[in-house]
Structures are given as structure tokens and as C-alpha cells.
C-alpha positions in Angstrom: -3.0 -6.1 -7.5 -1.8 -2.6 -6.7 1.8 -2.0 -7.7 3.0 0.3 -4.6 1.5 -1.9 -1.9 3.5 -4.7 -2.8 6.8 -2.6 -2.6 5.5 -0.8 0.6 5.2 -4.1 2.4 8.3 -5.7 1.0 8.6 -9.3 2.5 11.4 -9.8 4.6 11.2 -13.3 4.6 10.0 -13.5 1.2 6.9 -15.6 2.3 3.5 -15.6 0.9 1.7 -15.0 4.0 3.3 -12.3 6.3 2.1 -10.5 9.4 1.8 -6.6 9.0 2.6 -4.7 12.0 -0.2 -2.1 12.9 2.0 0.8 13.1 3.0 0.3 9.4 -0.3 0.0 8.2 -1.1 3.4 9.8 1.6 4.9 8.3 0.5 3.8 4.9 -2.7 5.9 5.7 -0.8 8.8 6.5 1.0 8.2 3.3 -2.0 7.7 1.0 -3.5 10.9 2.4 -0.3 13.0 1.7 -0.1 11.4 -1.7 -3.7 12.3 -2.7 -3.4 15.7 -1.3 -0.2 16.5 -3.4 -0.9 14.4 -6.4 2.4 15.1 -7.8 5.0 12.7 -9.1 7.9 13.7 -6.5 5.7 13.0 -3.4 4.2 9.8 -4.9 7.7 8.6 -5.8 9.2 9.4 -2.3 6.3 8.0 -0.4 4.7 5.3 -2.3 7.0 4.4 -5.2 5.7 2.1 -7.7 8.1 -1.0 -8.9 9.1 -2.3 -12.2 8.3 -6.1 -13.5 6.0 -8.0 -15.6 3.5 -8.8 -12.7 3.1 -5.3 -11.5 1.6 -3.5 -14.4 2.0 0.2 -14.6 4.7 2.2 -13.3 3.2 5.4 -14.2 1.9 8.3 -11.8 -1.2 8.5 -13.7 -5.1 8.6 -12.6 -5.0 5.0 -12.3 -2.2 5.1 -9.8 -3.9 7.6 -7.8 -7.3 5.6 -7.7 -5.2 2.8 -6.5 -3.9 5.1 -3.6 -7.6 6.1 -2.8 -8.8 2.5 -3.0 -6.1 1.6 -0.6 -6.5 4.4 1.7 -10.4 3.5 2.1 -9.7 -0.2 2.3 -7.1 0.0 4.9 -9.0 2.6 6.9 -11.9 0.4 7.1 -10.0 -2.7 8.5 -7.8 -0.9 10.9 -11.4 0.9 12.2 -12.6 -2.7 12.7 -9.6 -4.4 14.0 -9.8 -5.1 17.8 -6.8 -5.1 20.1 -6.4 -8.9 20.1 -6.5 -9.2 16.2 -3.6 -9.4 13.7 -3.4 -8.2 10.1 -1.8 -10.4 7.5 -1.2 -9.8 4.1 -1.0 -13.0 1.4 0.4 -12.6 -2.0 0.9 -15.2 -4.5 1.1 -15.2 -8.4 
């Protein structure tokens, strides 16, 4: 459960399973790179903001946030590197 990731992929149709566009996933990598380079609250709030709410945990831009950003970067980089042209990417979310 990564706070900013749910907000980044805001569900347009409010479904539990939604197709993710490859360009949006690639943009996520760019945002993660910039946030990790800067490691300041202003950049983090602008590119990968957290959201409040019981299910989302901390909204602080602290070491845990940046560890999540790094983990998301590594995971999505690996996924996108292995994704072939005829495959799709989906996000599943449930509570």
C-alpha cells in the first residue's frame, strides 16, 4: 500500500481493476526520478502528492515516503522493461 501511488492512478471509473496507460506509467518513473533527486517536500507535493484518509497511512514526506518512491521506481522500471508490445498493464486495488 503506497499512499501517493493510489492518488497518481486516480480511478476514473472507480473500478477495482483498471488498465494503466504505458505513457502514464513511464511518466511515473520520471516523477520518481525527480522526487528522489530533489528529496524536498515542494517537489514531492507537486509531482507525487500524498492523500489523507484512514486507509492511506502517513501523509508525511519523510524517509518512509522516499523509500516508497524508490521501491515504486524499481518495481515499475522492471515491469516496463519486461512488458512486450502486445501486453497491457493493469492496476488492481481493493480494501
